N, C-alpha and C positions, 0 to 999 in steps of 0.2 A: 850218222852222227846226231846226237841229241841236241836240241836247241833249247835255250833257256833265257829268261829275263832275270835281271838282278832282283827285282821286286815285283809284287803282284800288280797286274795291269788289267783294268776292265776295258775290253775291246768290244765295241758295238758295231756290227756289220749290217748294213742295209742292202738287201738284195735277195734273189731267189733263183737266179739263173745259173748258167754254166760256170761263170767265174766265181760267183758267190759260193757255189758248192766246193770248188777247189780251195778257195781262200779259207772257208770255214774249217775244212779238214786240216789244212796246213797249219793255220794259226793256232787251232786248239791243241795241236800236238806239241806246242811250245810250253815248257815248264813255266808256271806263274802267269800264263795268259788265260784270263777268264773271259771266254768268248760267248757273246750273245748275238744271234742273228735275228734281225727284225725284218719280217716279210709280211707286208700288209695286203698282198694281192690275193683276193678271194680266199680260198681255204688252204693255200699253200703251206702256211705255218703248221696247221693241224696235220696235213698229209705228211709233211717232212718229219714231224715229231713221231707220228705213228710208224712210219717206215723205219726210222732208226731204232725204235723200241722193239720192233719185230725182227729186223734184219741187220742191224748195225749200220755202219757208214764206212765206205771205202773210197779213197782216192787212188785210182788205179793207173800205174805207169807201165809202159811197154817193156821196161827192163825187169819187171817182176818185183820191184822194190815198192810195194804198195803200202799205204798208210791205212791201217784197219782199226776200226773201233767196234768193239763187240756189241752184239744185240743187247739192248736195254742198258748199255753203259756208255752213252755218248759223252764226249768231252766238251760239248757245247749245247746250248739250248736254242730253240727256235720259237719265236713269239710274234704276236702282232702289236704288242704294247710299245709305243714310241716314247712317251714322256719319261717314265721311270728309267728306261734303259739308256736314254740320252743324258739325263741328269747325273747318273752314276758313272758315266763313261770317262775314261782317261784319253781315249781316242775314238773318233767316229769315222768309219770307212764306208763310203758309198761304192758298191760294186754292182753296177747296173747300167743299162743304156742311158746315154746322156739326156734323152727326152723325158726321163723320169726325175732328173736332178731338181728341176724347179719345184715340183710337188714335194719332194722329200726335204729339200733345204727349207722350204716354207714351214714344214712341220718340225724340223730339227732346231732351227735357229733360236726360237724362243726359250729353249730348255738347255742348250749346250753351255757348259761352264766355259768361262773365258780362258781357263787353263787347259781346255780340251781342243786339240787341233781337229780340223775336218779334212779328210783325205779322199780324193777321188781316185779310185783304182779300177778302171782308168778314169781320169778326169776329163781328158780330151780338151780341145780348144775352147777357151773361154771359161773354164771351170773356176779359175782364180777370181775373176771379177764377178762372176755370178754368186759364188759363196761369200765373198766380201760384201757384196750388195746386201745380202740377207742378214749377215752379221751386223752391218751398220744400221740397217732398218730396225734392228732390235737393240741398238745402242751398245754394241759389243765390239771389242778388238780381239779377235781370235786369229789363230794361224791357219793357213790353208796350204795344202800340198796337193799337187796335181801330177799324177803319173801318166805318161803319154799313152800307154796302151795296156791291154790285158797281158800279163806275163806269159800266158800259156795259150796254145791251141787246145781246146778242151770241149767235151760234149758230155752232157748228162746221159748215162746209160739207163739208170733207174732212179726216178725222182726221189730225192731225200735219202737215197741209199747208196748209190754208186755213181761216180763221175770219172770219165777217162781223160787223162792228160796225154794228148797225142804228141805234143812238142813243147819245149820250154825255151824261151828266148835267152840269148846270152847276156844281153845288156839292154836296159831301157832307161830313158831320160825322165827326169821329173823337174818341176819348178816348185818353188815354195815362197810364200809370203809369211815372214815370221814376225808377228805382232804381239804375241803373249810373252809375259815376263817369267813365267814358271810353267811346270809341267813338261810334257814332251815337246820340245821346240828345237829348231836348228839341227845340229848333228845328232842330238838325242833322238829326234823323231825319225831321222833317216836310219839310224841304227835299229830302232824298234821295228820299222817296216821291213828292213832287210832281214832281220831275225825271223819275222813271221813268214817271209817268202822262202827263206833258205839261201843257199849259196848262189843260186841263179834264179832269175837274172840279176846281174849286178846293177844297182841303182846309180845313175850318174846325174849330177845336178846341172841344169842349164840356167844360167843367171839371166840371160836375155829373154824376156817374156814373149816378145814377138817371134824370135827365132824358135823358141820352144813350141809355139803354135804350129810352125812349119814341120817340126820334128814328129808331130803326131801322125802325119801322113794320111790325111783324108783323101789322098789321091790314089788309094788302092781299090777299095770296094766299089765306089761309084763308076770308075772307068771300066772295071771288069763287068759290072752289071750292064752298063751302056753298050759296050762292045758286043755282048752276047744277045741282048734283047732289043736293040734299037730297030732292027728290021724283022722282028718276030711277027709271023702272020696270024697269031692268035690261036693257032691250033695246039691242043694239048699234046704233051710228049709222053712216050711210053715209060721213060725213066728220068730221074733227076740228073742233069749233067754235072760233071765235076766242075767245081768253082775255080780253083787255082790251076789244077793240073789239066783242066780242059781249055785253058787259054790258047789263043792263036795270035798270029801276027797283028790282027786288027786290035786285039786287046793290048798288045805291047805298044801299038801306036798311041793309044789313049793314056795308058799308064805313063809312058815316057813323056808324052805331050803335056799332061797336067802337071807332072812333077817338074819338068823343065820350066814351065811358067812360074811355078813356085820358087824355083832357084833364081829365075830372072827378077822376081820381086825382091828376094834377099840380096842380090847383087846391087840393085838400085838403092836399097836401104843402107847397105854398107857404104856407098858413096855419100848418101845424105847424112848418115850418122857414123863418121869414121871412128868415134870413140867406143862404139858398140860392136860386138863381134857377131857377124852374120855368116861366118865361115862354117864349113862342115855340113851343109845341106847336100847330102850325097844323091847320086843317081838312084833310081828305083832298084837297079840291079845290085849296086853296092849296099843298099839298105837291106835287101833280103839276105845277102851274104853275111852282113854284119850281125843280123839277128839269128841266123841259123847256119853258122859256119860248118858244123859237123853233120848236119842233116841234109844239106843240098849236095847231091852227088855230081852234078854237072854244072859248074859255075861259069861256063863260057859265055852265055848270053842271058838276057833277062828271061826269055822264054824257057830256056833250059833250067833256070833257077826255079821257075814256077812248076815245071813239069816233074822235076826230080827231087823236090823237097819232101822228105819223108814226113815232116810235121804236117803236111797237107794231104797225106794219104786218105782218100775216101771222103774228103770234105766236098759237099755238093752245093749247088745253087739253092737259095731259099725257095722252096716250092710249096704249093698247096695241092692237095689231092682232090681230084674230081670224083663225082659219084660213081663213075665207071672205072675208077682205079688208075686214071692217067694223071699227069702232072702239069700244072701251070705255074709260072713264076709268081712269087709273093713279093710284090713291089713295096709292101708296107713293112717288110722286115727291116732290121736295123741297118743293113748295108746301104739303104737309101734313106730310111726314116731318121736315122741318126747321123750318118756321115755327110749328108747334104746340109740340112739346116743347122747342124752342130759341128760342121767341119768345113766343107767347101764354101759355105756362105761367109764364114769368118775370114777365110783366105781371100774371098772376093772383096769384102769390105776393106781389108788391108791393101789389096791391090788398087782399089779406087782411091783410098786415102793417099797412096803413093803415086797415083797416076800411071799405073802400069796396066797395059791391055792383057787380057787373058781369054783369047778366043776359044781355046779348047775347053777350059773350065766352064766358060759360058755355055758352050754347046752341050756339055753334060748336064749342067744345071737346068737348062731349058727343057731337055728331055725328062729329067727327073721330076720337075714340077708338074708335068702332065700326069705322072704316075702317082704323085702324092697329093693330087687335087689341091695344089697351092700355087701361089704366084710369088716367085722369088726374084725374077728378072723381068723387066719391062723396058722396051726400047733401049736395051743394052745397059741399063742401070739397075742396081740393087734396090729392091723394094724394102719397105719397113716390115719387119717380122717381129711380132710381139714375143714376150718372154715365155709364153706358154707353148709356142710353136717353133722356137729357134733360140739361138744364143748369139746373135750378131751384136757387136759392140754397141751400135747405136741404140739398141733396146735398153741399154744400161747407161745411156747418156754420153757414150764415148764416140766422138765424131772426128777426132784427129789422132795422128800417130802419137803425138805428145801426150794427149789425154789417156791413150791406151797404156803407155808406159807408166805414167804417174799414178794412175788409178790403182795399180798393183804394187805400190811401194808401201 
């Protein structure tokens, strides 16, 4: 089914990875969507442009219903130029790891029109107050939308030419702070993004900003990494192990443990703030079933959900290849580099502000900081982490739960 917008819309996408490839292909297939991808990393913009000119661009699906753009006839452009493409934008979308958001928002905020919303796809915990901080630093009142997670399990097959969509989520949550008086705002912005994504995943709004932070689920990748590698002897492996489908009972212990601590924080907050809704923070098993109801073949346990989810077929642990062709874990990949300082640490500060203990989350953070050459926890307390290396609320002047909620109004 063709997708279209009622009027011409300039969409500027920042990114160059797996998600940006899918989003570029999907959104540029929409009638009246004028899509520009800004990719400032090294020579990626040039490589992407040359690849499309020679080979076209394809978003490939397992069901054979691919989106194909012919060689030399791309429906979107790729460039390194920031200012011009931000100034003309009707919407700016950041589709990249969270650790790049600070750099990109610093370059975007001076030029973004006040009628142009900034969308994090995914935004992940803290994107709202980070984006608002940069807008306010530039004397602006713009709107911000944060989508909890990437809509797809996807991998680039050929850079700038082909990306494979392995699975698409059924439903994902978003939060938004609507401060602009015109342009795409409120329901209009939601409708725009839904049109760009297609029928699935369905976007659902979460009004409670703290609850939305929990819905992102930074309790998936770090526990799986910790369970697999905490006792690693340092010897290279012959092959990269499966990430989700290679999970075991030890992984389940930490997945459930970290998630249950997050639910415990939500339960406390519900008691403290009875007028706010903290319900619906589901178990890890129910979360996976909700996201992939048709692709999980055995829903009986959390472990079976991981092992029989077709959306996870073939996805392996992030690894680096050694000179002799073996494999060692890449601890600087986004599964730790992003999901700890831009995920678990935010949950940890909320827990500290609420006075709720999180021993399992602490255990994972203490291990992760040794792999990331950082210090996040000391003597059981969260350390200050500046904006260049994390997104904890205190780095933006937020020190209480009340300040957290009020900052994003």
